Structure formats: structure tokens, C-alpha cells
C-alpha positions as CSV (number, residue, x, y, z in Angstrom):
1,M,-3.9,42.0,12.3
2,P,-1.9,38.7,12.4
3,A,0.2,38.0,15.5
4,P,3.9,39.0,15.3
5,L,6.2,36.1,14.5
6,T,8.4,34.8,17.3
7,P,12.2,34.4,16.7
8,S,11.7,30.7,16.2
9,D,8.9,31.3,13.7
10,E,11.1,33.7,11.8
11,L,13.9,31.1,11.7
12,L,11.5,28.5,10.3
13,Q,10.4,30.9,7.6
14,L,14.0,31.5,6.5
15,L,15.1,27.9,6.5
16,P,16.1,26.6,3.0
17,D,14.7,23.2,3.9
18,A,11.0,22.4,4.0
19,V,9.7,21.9,7.5
20,V,6.6,19.6,7.7
21,Q,4.3,19.0,10.7
22,T,1.2,16.7,10.8
23,D,-1.2,15.6,13.4
24,A,-1.7,12.0,14.5
25,R,-3.9,11.2,11.4
26,W,-1.2,12.6,9.0
27,I,-3.1,15.8,8.3
28,I,-0.6,18.6,7.5
29,T,-0.8,21.3,10.2
30,Y,2.3,23.4,9.4
31,L,4.6,24.1,6.4
32,N,7.3,26.8,6.0
33,P,7.7,28.6,2.6
34,A,10.5,26.2,1.5
35,W,7.7,23.6,0.9
36,Y,6.5,25.6,-2.1
37,R,10.0,26.2,-3.4
38,L,10.8,22.5,-3.2
39,T,7.5,20.8,-4.3
40,G,5.7,23.6,-6.2
41,H,2.6,23.0,-4.1
42,P,1.2,26.2,-2.5
43,V,1.4,26.2,1.3
44,E,-2.1,27.4,1.9
45,G,-3.6,24.9,-0.5
46,T,-1.7,22.1,1.1
47,L,-2.5,22.7,4.8
48,G,-5.3,20.5,6.0
49,Q,-4.6,17.8,3.5
50,S,-3.2,14.4,4.3
51,L,0.5,14.0,3.8
52,L,-0.2,10.5,2.5
53,D,-2.1,12.0,-0.4
54,F,1.2,13.4,-1.7
55,V,3.1,10.1,-1.2
56,H,3.5,7.5,-4.0
57,P,0.9,4.7,-3.3
58,D,3.6,2.1,-3.2
59,D,5.4,4.0,-0.4
60,A,2.5,5.1,1.8
61,G,2.6,1.9,3.9
62,A,6.4,2.2,4.5
63,L,6.0,5.9,5.6
64,R,3.3,4.9,8.1
65,A,5.5,2.1,9.4
66,G,8.3,4.7,10.1
67,M,10.6,4.4,7.0
68,P,11.9,7.8,6.2
69,V,12.7,7.4,2.4
70,F,9.8,7.6,-0.1
71,R,8.6,9.2,-3.3
72,L,6.7,12.5,-3.1
73,R,4.4,13.9,-5.8
74,F,5.5,17.3,-6.9
75,A,3.2,20.0,-8.5
76,D,4.3,18.8,-12.0
77,S,2.9,15.4,-11.1
78,D,6.4,13.9,-11.1
79,H,7.4,11.7,-8.1
80,R,10.8,12.3,-6.6
81,W,12.7,10.5,-3.9
82,M,12.6,12.3,-0.6
83,R,13.8,11.8,2.9
84,L,11.6,12.9,5.9
85,Q,12.7,11.7,9.3
86,L,9.5,12.5,11.3
87,H,9.9,13.0,15.1
88,P,6.7,12.1,17.0
89,K,5.3,14.1,19.9
90,T,3.4,12.0,22.4
91,D,1.0,12.7,25.2
92,A,1.2,11.4,28.8
93,A,-0.1,8.0,27.6
94,D,2.6,7.7,24.9
95,R,0.1,8.2,22.1
96,V,1.3,10.1,19.1
97,I,-0.4,13.5,18.8
98,S,1.8,15.1,16.1
99,R,4.8,14.5,13.9
100,Q,7.4,17.0,12.6
101,G,10.5,16.8,10.5
102,V,12.6,18.3,7.6
103,L,11.9,17.2,4.0
104,I,15.0,16.7,1.9
105,E,15.2,15.7,-1.8
106,I,17.6,12.9,-2.6
107,T,18.5,12.2,-6.2
108,E,19.3,8.5,-5.3
109,I,19.1,6.3,-2.3
110,T,22.8,6.2,-1.4
111,E,24.3,3.4,0.7
112,Q,24.6,5.9,3.6
113,V,20.8,6.5,3.5
114,V,20.0,2.8,3.3
115,M,22.3,2.1,6.2
116,E,20.6,4.8,8.3
117,D,17.2,3.3,7.5
118,R,18.4,-0.2,8.4
119,Q,20.0,1.0,11.6
120,R,16.7,2.6,12.6
121,F,15.0,-0.7,12.0
122,L,17.8,-2.6,13.9
123,R,17.1,-0.5,17.0
124,L,13.7,-2.1,17.2
125,L,15.5,-5.5,17.4
126,E,18.1,-4.5,20.0
127,T,16.3,-6.6,22.7
128,I,16.8,-9.8,20.5
129,D,20.0,-11.8,21.3
130,G,21.2,-12.2,17.7
131,V,23.4,-10.8,15.0
132,V,21.8,-8.4,12.5
133,W,23.6,-8.4,9.1
134,E,23.4,-7.0,5.6
135,A,25.1,-8.4,2.5
136,E,25.6,-7.6,-1.1
137,L,26.7,-9.8,-4.1
138,G,30.5,-9.5,-4.6
139,V,30.9,-7.4,-1.5
140,G,30.0,-9.7,1.3
141,N,28.7,-8.3,4.5
142,T,28.2,-4.5,4.4
143,F,26.9,-4.5,8.0
144,L,27.3,-6.7,11.1
145,S,26.0,-5.9,14.5
146,P,28.6,-6.1,17.4
147,Q,26.9,-9.2,18.9
148,V,28.9,-11.3,16.3
149,E,31.9,-11.1,18.6
150,R,30.1,-12.3,21.7
151,L,28.1,-15.1,19.9
152,F,30.8,-16.4,17.5
153,G,34.1,-14.8,18.7
154,Y,34.9,-13.0,15.4
155,L,35.6,-9.3,15.2
156,V,33.3,-7.3,12.9
157,E,36.3,-6.1,11.0
158,E,37.7,-9.5,10.2
159,W,34.3,-10.9,9.2
160,R,33.6,-8.0,6.8
161,A,37.2,-7.9,5.4
162,D,36.6,-11.2,3.6
163,P,33.6,-11.4,1.1
164,G,33.6,-15.2,1.5
165,F,33.9,-15.3,5.3
166,W,30.4,-16.7,6.0
167,R,30.7,-19.4,3.4
168,A,34.1,-20.4,4.8
169,H,32.6,-20.9,8.3
170,V,29.4,-22.7,7.6
171,H,29.6,-26.4,8.8
172,P,30.7,-28.5,5.8
173,D,27.7,-30.8,6.3
174,D,25.3,-27.9,5.9
175,L,27.2,-25.8,3.3
176,A,25.8,-27.3,0.1
177,D,22.1,-26.7,1.1
178,A,23.0,-23.2,2.5
179,L,24.7,-22.2,-0.7
180,V,21.7,-23.2,-2.8
181,I,19.5,-20.9,-0.7
182,D,22.1,-18.1,-0.6
183,D,22.8,-18.1,-4.4
184,A,19.0,-18.1,-5.1
185,A,18.7,-15.0,-3.1
186,Y,21.6,-13.2,-4.8
187,H,20.1,-13.9,-8.2
188,A,16.4,-13.5,-7.3
189,T,14.2,-11.4,-9.6
190,H,11.8,-10.3,-6.8
191,S,12.0,-9.5,-3.1
192,Y,11.0,-12.1,-0.6
193,A,11.6,-13.4,2.9
194,Y,13.2,-16.7,3.7
195,E,14.7,-18.7,6.6
196,M,17.7,-20.9,7.0
197,S,19.0,-23.2,9.7
198,Y,22.6,-24.4,9.7
199,R,25.6,-24.9,11.9
200,L,28.4,-22.2,12.0
201,I,31.9,-22.9,13.2
202,A,32.8,-20.3,15.9
203,K,36.3,-18.9,16.4
204,S,36.8,-21.3,19.3
205,G,36.0,-24.3,17.1
206,K,32.6,-24.7,18.8
207,V,29.7,-25.7,16.5
208,V,26.8,-23.2,16.9
209,W,23.3,-23.9,15.5
210,V,22.0,-20.8,13.8
211,R,18.5,-19.8,12.7
212,D,18.8,-17.1,10.1
213,L,15.7,-15.0,9.4
214,C,16.4,-13.2,6.1
215,R,15.0,-11.0,3.4
216,V,16.3,-10.3,-0.1
217,D,15.6,-6.8,-1.5
218,V,15.5,-6.6,-5.3
219,E,15.6,-3.1,-6.9
220,P,16.1,-2.4,-10.6
221,G,19.6,-1.4,-11.6
222,R,21.1,-2.4,-8.2
223,P,22.8,-5.6,-7.0
224,N,20.6,-7.8,-4.8
225,R,20.9,-6.9,-1.1
226,M,20.0,-9.2,1.8
227,I,19.3,-8.4,5.4
228,G,18.9,-10.9,8.2
229,L,19.0,-11.8,11.8
230,M,21.2,-14.7,13.0
231,I,20.1,-16.3,16.2
232,D,22.0,-18.8,18.2
233,V,19.5,-21.7,18.6
234,T,22.0,-24.3,19.9
235,E,20.2,-24.6,23.2
236,Q,16.9,-24.9,21.5
237,K,18.2,-27.7,19.3
238,N,19.4,-29.6,22.3
239,T,16.1,-28.9,24.0
240,E,14.2,-30.3,21.1
241,L,16.1,-33.6,21.4
242,E,15.6,-33.7,25.1
243,L,11.9,-33.0,24.6
244,V,11.3,-36.5,23.1
245,Q,13.2,-38.1,26.0
246,S,11.3,-36.4,28.8
247,D,7.5,-36.6,29.2
248,N,7.6,-33.9,31.9
249,R,9.4,-31.4,29.7
250,Y,7.1,-32.2,26.8
251,A,4.0,-31.5,28.9
252,L,5.6,-28.2,30.2
253,A,6.4,-27.1,26.6
254,T,2.8,-27.9,25.4
255,R,1.3,-25.7,28.1
256,G,3.7,-22.8,27.7
257,S,4.0,-22.5,23.9
258,T,1.8,-20.4,21.6
259,D,2.7,-22.9,18.8
260,G,1.3,-26.4,18.6
261,I,3.7,-29.0,19.9
262,W,3.9,-32.6,18.4
263,D,5.9,-35.8,19.1
264,W,5.9,-38.6,16.5
265,N,7.1,-42.1,17.4
266,L,8.3,-43.3,14.0
267,Q,8.6,-46.9,15.1
268,T,4.9,-47.2,16.1
269,D,3.6,-44.4,13.9
270,V,1.8,-42.8,16.9
271,L,1.7,-39.0,16.8
272,H,1.0,-37.0,19.9
273,A,-0.3,-33.5,19.3
274,S,-0.9,-30.8,21.9
275,E,-4.2,-29.0,22.5
276,R,-2.8,-25.9,20.9
277,F,-1.9,-28.0,17.7
278,H,-5.6,-29.0,17.4
279,E,-6.7,-25.4,18.0
280,I,-4.5,-24.1,15.1
281,V,-6.1,-26.6,12.7
282,G,-9.6,-26.2,14.1
283,L,-10.1,-29.7,15.4
284,G,-12.1,-30.0,18.6
285,G,-13.2,-33.0,20.4
286,T,-10.4,-35.3,19.0
287,G,-7.9,-37.1,21.2
288,R,-4.3,-36.0,21.4
289,L,-3.0,-39.4,20.2
290,H,-3.2,-40.4,16.5
291,E,-2.3,-44.0,15.7
292,H,-1.4,-43.4,12.1
293,G,0.7,-40.2,12.2
294,W,1.3,-39.5,8.5
295,Q,-2.3,-40.4,7.6
296,F,-3.5,-37.9,10.2
297,L,-1.2,-35.2,8.9
298,Q,-2.2,-35.9,5.2
299,Q,-5.8,-35.2,5.8
300,L,-4.9,-31.7,7.1
301,I,-2.5,-30.7,4.3
302,D,-3.9,-29.3,1.1
303,S,-3.6,-31.9,-1.7
304,D,-1.4,-29.6,-3.8
305,D,1.1,-29.3,-0.9
306,R,1.3,-32.9,0.4
307,E,4.2,-34.0,-1.8
308,R,6.2,-31.0,-0.9
309,V,5.7,-31.4,2.8
310,E,6.5,-35.1,2.7
311,T,9.7,-34.4,0.7
312,A,10.8,-31.9,3.3
313,Y,10.6,-34.1,6.3
314,R,11.9,-37.2,4.5
315,R,15.0,-35.3,3.3
316,H,15.7,-34.7,7.0
317,L,15.1,-38.4,7.9
318,S,17.5,-39.4,5.2
319,G,20.2,-37.1,6.6
320,H,20.2,-34.5,3.8
321,Q,18.9,-31.8,6.1
322,P,19.8,-31.1,9.8
323,N,16.2,-30.4,10.5
324,F,13.1,-29.4,8.5
325,S,10.8,-26.4,8.3
326,V,8.0,-26.2,5.6
327,D,5.1,-23.9,5.0
328,F,1.9,-25.3,3.5
329,R,-1.8,-24.7,3.1
330,A,-4.2,-26.6,5.4
331,R,-7.9,-26.9,5.6
332,H,-9.1,-25.5,8.9
333,G,-11.9,-27.3,10.7
334,S,-14.2,-24.4,9.8
335,G,-13.6,-25.0,6.1
336,R,-11.3,-22.0,5.5
337,L,-7.8,-22.3,4.1
338,V,-4.9,-21.4,6.4
339,W,-1.1,-21.1,6.0
340,L,0.9,-23.1,8.5
341,N,4.5,-23.8,9.2
342,W,5.5,-27.3,10.3
343,R,9.0,-27.8,11.7
344,G,10.9,-30.3,13.7
345,I,14.0,-32.5,14.3
346,A,14.5,-36.2,14.6
347,Q,16.2,-38.4,17.1
348,F,18.5,-41.1,15.6
349,E,19.5,-44.4,17.1
350,G,22.1,-46.5,15.3
351,G,21.8,-44.2,12.3
352,K,18.0,-44.7,12.1
353,A,15.4,-42.1,12.9
354,V,13.1,-43.3,15.7
355,R,11.3,-40.2,16.9
356,M,10.6,-36.7,15.7
357,A,9.4,-33.6,17.6
358,G,8.7,-30.0,16.8
359,S,6.0,-27.4,16.5
360,L,3.2,-26.1,14.3
361,S,2.6,-22.4,13.7
362,D,-0.2,-20.4,12.2
363,L,1.6,-18.0,9.8
364,A,-1.2,-15.4,10.1
365,E,-0.2,-15.1,13.8
366,R,3.5,-14.5,13.2
367,S,4.6,-10.9,13.8
368,S,5.6,-9.9,10.3
369,S,4.4,-6.4,9.3
370,Y,3.5,-7.1,5.7
371,D,2.0,-10.0,3.7
372,A,4.4,-11.1,1.0
373,L,1.7,-12.2,-1.5
374,T,-0.5,-9.1,-1.6
375,N,2.0,-6.5,-0.2
376,L,-0.6,-5.4,2.3
377,P,0.0,-4.8,6.0
378,G,-0.5,-7.9,8.1
379,R,-2.3,-8.6,11.4
380,P,0.2,-6.9,13.8
381,L,0.1,-3.5,12.0
382,F,-3.7,-3.6,11.7
383,R,-4.1,-4.3,15.4
384,D,-1.8,-1.5,16.3
385,R,-3.7,1.0,14.1
386,L,-7.0,-0.2,15.5
387,E,-5.8,0.1,19.1
388,H,-4.7,3.6,18.4
389,A,-8.1,4.5,16.8
390,I,-9.9,3.1,19.8
391,A,-7.8,5.2,22.2
392,L,-8.5,8.4,20.2
393,H,-12.2,7.6,20.1
394,R,-12.2,7.0,23.8
395,D,-10.3,10.2,24.6
396,G,-12.6,12.2,22.3
397,A,-15.7,10.9,23.9
398,S,-14.5,11.6,27.5
399,K,-13.7,15.3,26.9
400,D,-16.3,17.7,28.1
401,G,-17.5,20.4,25.7
402,D,-16.1,18.6,22.7
403,T,-17.4,20.1,19.4
404,P,-19.2,17.8,17.0
405,S,-16.5,18.3,14.4
406,T,-13.8,17.3,16.8
407,A,-15.7,14.2,18.0
408,D,-16.4,13.1,14.4
409,T,-12.6,13.0,13.6
410,A,-12.2,10.2,16.2
411,T,-14.9,7.9,14.8
412,F,-13.9,4.9,12.8
413,A,-15.2,1.6,11.5
414,V,-13.8,-1.9,11.1
415,L,-14.7,-4.0,8.0
416,L,-14.1,-7.8,7.8
417,L,-14.3,-9.3,4.3
418,D,-14.4,-12.9,3.4
419,L,-14.3,-13.9,-0.3
420,D,-17.2,-16.0,-1.6
421,R,-16.5,-19.0,-3.7
422,F,-12.7,-18.6,-3.2
423,K,-12.3,-22.3,-2.4
424,A,-14.0,-23.2,-5.7
425,V,-11.5,-21.1,-7.5
426,N,-8.6,-22.9,-5.9
427,D,-10.2,-26.3,-6.4
428,T,-11.1,-25.8,-10.1
429,L,-8.4,-23.5,-11.4
430,G,-5.5,-24.1,-9.0
431,H,-3.8,-22.2,-6.2
432,H,-1.7,-20.1,-8.7
433,V,-5.0,-18.6,-9.9
434,G,-6.2,-18.2,-6.4
435,D,-3.0,-16.3,-5.4
436,Q,-3.5,-13.9,-8.4
437,L,-7.1,-13.4,-7.4
438,L,-6.0,-12.4,-3.9
439,Q,-3.6,-9.9,-5.4
440,Q,-6.2,-8.3,-7.6
441,V,-8.7,-8.2,-4.7
442,A,-6.0,-6.4,-2.6
443,R,-5.5,-3.7,-5.3
444,R,-9.3,-3.2,-5.7
445,L,-9.6,-2.8,-1.9
446,E,-6.8,-0.1,-1.9
447,S,-8.6,1.8,-4.7
448,C,-11.8,1.9,-2.7
449,V,-10.4,3.6,0.4
450,R,-8.7,6.9,1.3
451,A,-5.0,7.3,2.0
452,V,-5.9,7.7,5.7
453,D,-7.6,4.3,5.8
454,L,-5.8,0.9,6.2
455,V,-6.3,-2.3,4.2
456,A,-4.8,-5.5,5.7
457,R,-4.7,-9.2,4.8
458,M,-5.4,-11.2,8.0
459,S,-5.2,-14.8,6.8
460,G,-6.3,-16.9,3.8
461,D,-9.0,-15.0,1.9
462,E,-9.9,-12.7,4.8
463,F,-9.2,-9.0,4.6
464,N,-9.7,-6.2,7.1
465,V,-10.3,-2.5,6.5
466,L,-10.0,0.3,9.0
467,L,-11.9,3.4,8.0
468,E,-11.0,6.5,10.1
469,S,-12.9,9.7,10.6
470,I,-16.2,8.2,9.4
471,D,-19.6,7.6,10.9
472,A,-21.7,4.4,10.8
473,A,-23.7,5.6,7.7
474,G,-20.5,6.5,5.8
475,A,-18.9,3.2,6.7
476,A,-22.0,1.3,5.4
477,E,-21.9,3.3,2.2
478,R,-18.1,2.6,1.8
479,A,-18.7,-1.2,2.4
480,E,-21.4,-1.2,-0.3
481,T,-18.9,0.5,-2.7
482,I,-16.3,-2.2,-1.8
483,A,-18.8,-5.0,-2.3
484,S,-19.7,-3.6,-5.8
485,A,-16.1,-3.3,-6.8
486,L,-15.2,-6.8,-5.7
487,A,-18.2,-8.3,-7.5
488,V,-16.9,-7.2,-10.9
489,P,-15.5,-10.3,-12.7
490,Y,-11.7,-10.8,-12.6
491,R,-9.6,-11.5,-15.6
492,I,-6.7,-13.9,-14.7
493,G,-4.9,-15.2,-17.7
494,P,-7.4,-17.1,-19.9
495,H,-9.9,-17.3,-17.0
496,T,-12.8,-15.0,-16.1
497,V,-13.4,-15.4,-12.4
498,N,-16.5,-14.3,-10.4
499,C,-15.8,-14.0,-6.7
500,G,-17.6,-11.4,-4.6
501,A,-17.3,-10.9,-0.9
502,S,-19.4,-10.9,2.3
503,I,-18.6,-7.9,4.5
504,G,-19.1,-7.4,8.2
505,V,-19.1,-3.8,9.5
506,V,-18.8,-2.5,13.0
507,S,-18.7,1.2,13.9
508,S,-17.0,2.9,16.8
509,Q,-20.5,3.9,17.9
510,A,-20.6,0.3,19.3
511,G,-18.2,1.6,22.0
512,F,-16.2,-1.6,22.5
513,A,-13.2,-1.5,24.7
514,T,-10.6,-3.7,22.9
515,T,-9.3,-4.6,19.4
516,D,-10.5,-8.2,20.0
517,D,-14.0,-7.0,20.8
518,Y,-14.2,-5.1,17.4
519,L,-12.7,-8.0,15.4
520,R,-15.1,-10.5,17.0
521,A,-18.1,-8.2,16.3
522,A,-16.9,-7.7,12.6
523,D,-16.5,-11.4,12.3
524,A,-20.0,-12.0,13.6
525,A,-21.4,-9.4,11.2
526,M,-19.5,-11.0,8.3
527,Y,-21.0,-14.4,9.0
528,Q,-24.5,-12.8,9.2
529,A,-23.9,-11.3,5.8
530,K,-22.8,-14.7,4.4
531,S,-26.0,-16.3,5.8
532,L,-28.1,-13.7,4.0
533,K,-26.7,-14.1,0.5
534,K,-23.4,-13.9,-1.3
535,G,-21.8,-10.5,-1.5
536,D,-24.0,-8.9,1.2
537,V,-23.0,-6.3,3.8
538,A,-24.1,-6.6,7.5
539,N,-23.8,-4.3,10.5
């Protein structure tokens, strides 16, 4: 005889809204009867399945990342927009052990819902000293964080009351270039991230250097919407100029920065690059001084990008840009292709640029959650998921009397994939074909894994896969399936491209302690596979 319902259980049974609860791996552990009335899926037949299996494939990543609005598959196979604000329950070590929330259907994502989603995201940025904003064409700013008053002296109300307020307060010398970038975002046909640096006139009349980290969201049938974070970098700009005047400060910056630092004497053409600079481009055993600055940089930059990079810094030297920041492809010392960001500012004497200084960043190491080209999760999200999987596995192994089925659910495997002959595709067919190849590879990888697994692009033509609740034999079998899928020729425009992959596999049975341990082991296994023959899998 079933146990009698408690008053709280009876209330949940009577609620008109669907109550959903999952465990840490998104397996559904509780549903009230409203689930069936809303979705048409029977409760008993749904329990034990992954919630992600019911979510539209394009929205699964967003739900895992904490966004509450997504499309859910109903029993009639139709996908409808839903809102599910999941509240996590954690253990003493702050690890998620379950999630629960109320599922509500929304006929359209109204501005109120979007604002709530943005505000939830903004709370993650509350430790950053900057102004978070949202804007829409013809409306101006639909949201501004209160820091705008402290940083620039303007009230939120007066800024938002005028749709042209931002444009009216950008420094006149920077306005033309800023408007080109701004107008391009308002009329974009696809979503993308971008960055602007300009000067803003504060209410006091003070000139404030601003670094604006932005993203344009393009959705069919809706005006383009931008979100961003304005950071006061006036002090940083002054520091960059002081950097080229002080050897002591320069040395300190090179030791403390995770980016590569460089200082270029334009009169002698001698470029000084920090040790970290050389690490980023994979150059070891070379001196830090390079007598022919541009010649040294040219050999690093991919030939297709050299003209664009040179144009960016020369526009700054000619006075058309207050500084420069340009992304480009570079050939790492190991032979692989990496995406880098090169930025800096010049020192002028008598109207002539005499020195430049700045930094070099590996874009794969930046903390963005998703890769814009493939729309896959990036390095930070993958590392977070792997760290959580390691913790679950460690906890499961340490519990006495654990049943085999419980222990199996905490097993996992890490796959590292490197495309074979990818450089040849870029060299012979062009980077635009290479980019499309990466996109097709991403889609094939997603089709080869379960909803509970994670596919991520780490950098260049390297991908990682995290397989959860799987043993070593199952991981090896899945890796073979992936290798076979990637070996099928790709059709890109008029071209038929053959480009398989070498795959390294490491299982949780290895018992490593950290994410770096697993990634290094997978990297070593991948290179072993490469040494065997193209398209092999190694453990």
C-alpha cells in the first residue's frame, strides 16, 4: 500500500502549474500531474529520462548554462516556448545535487521575460566595476545599471529618456568610427560579439576612456537588440603610456600579466616581447628583443590576415583610431593554428608616433562561454563540467557500500579530437572553407553524443567531448563512432573535403585529481593516435 501523501505532496498534486525536479545530471526525479496536462507526456513514462531530451537541441546549452527560457518538445512533437527557473540544491561542498522549479508556457518572449533573464546574467557581473546596458533600434537604452551615475555622473533616467544620448556624448574625435560599429550592429543579419574603445564625455566635462564589450542579438521578426558592459579604462590607458616610459613598470607588468606584453620602438624598429608573449605563439629559445619588429610579427601572422592586421595598427599611427585591437590567426610553434588578439596604443612626440606598447592574448583562453563560429561551449564551460564530473566520481568512489549501479553513474570519459589535414584545407581552399568545415564537424559531433554529454571547441581545430555515466569500453566505442562519422567526406559548396580526426580518450578509471591532469592525458593519447595513423583512436 503506497505511503499516504503529506500536506505538501497533496498541494503539489493540486497545483495547476507543472513542478519539475531533476538530479545533478538532469535526470527527472519528480513531476506533478500538471506536467501531463501541459505537455501531453505521461508522468510515469517521463520519470527517469533526461530533461535535456525534451529540450530543443538549439536551447539545451543555454538551459545548462542557467538561462530559464527555452523550447520544450510536447507530445505532439511541437516545440513551444517555456520558462523554467530552476533552483539548485547543493551539498556542503556547494556542488549541485538537484534542481527544482515550476514550468510555465509563454506564447512569446516578452520584454519583461528578457529583462529578467538579462538581470539574472547581470548579477554574475556585479563584482565588475562597469555599466551594464541594453539597447534597441529606435528606442535607445532599455536598461542601464546604476553604476552609470557613479562612473559618468548621469542619472539612469536622463540617459534613458533620450534615444540619442549615447551618440551625443561620445567624444567628437571618436564618434565617426563608433557610429560605424554601432550602425552595423543595429542592422546586422546574425548575432555576434564585438568590442569598442572610445572616449565618453562625463557630466562633469571629464573625458573618460571606455572599453565597451558588446553583443548583438538578432532574432527573426524583432528589432536588433544589443547588450554590453562599459568599463572605465582611463587609468589603464594612462598606464599603457607610462609603460613605455618606465622600464621598471614594464618589467612588473610582464611578470604579472597572463597576456603577452610587448614594447615596440618605432624609430629603431626594435620590438621587445615578454616571455609570456613567446609562450602564446609557441616560440621557445628565442631572445626577447627582435631587431626588425614588423618582420618578426609578419612571420607569426597567417598570410590571409597580414594585410588586415597591418591596416589596423597603421590607422592608429595615422591618427584615425585612438588605439588598435585586432584578432587574427597565427601559426603556433607546434604547427597548429591559433586565434590571437593584438592590441596596443602609441606614444606620440611632435605629432609622430615613436613607440607602441600593448598586449597579446590567446582568444581560446578568454573566458567567453561559447564559441561564435561553431556555437559550441568554450573552454571555461567545459572545464567547469569536467571539474564537476571529477568531484562526483571522487565522491562516489569514497562512499562505502556503494552499489555498482550508483558507482557507474559517476564514471566519465574525456575525448580530445584534432582534425587531420585541416591545415591543408585552409591552405588550398581558403579559411572560409575551413570555417565551414569546423561548423560541419561541430554538428556531426553533437549528433554522435547524448544530451547529457558535452561537446566543446577548445581552440583552432581541437574539440573536446565529455561523456558522462560511461565506462572505458563504452567511451572507446563512442570514440570509434565519432571517428567514423567525421571520416565521411564533407560537401562544402563545390568542394568535397576529406578530413578525419585523431582522437585521444581518457576514462575516469585513470583516477586523476584535476581537470588539467585529464586534459593532458587526453592530449597525450591524441598525439599517440596521430602517430599511429590518421583517424585513429588511442587510450
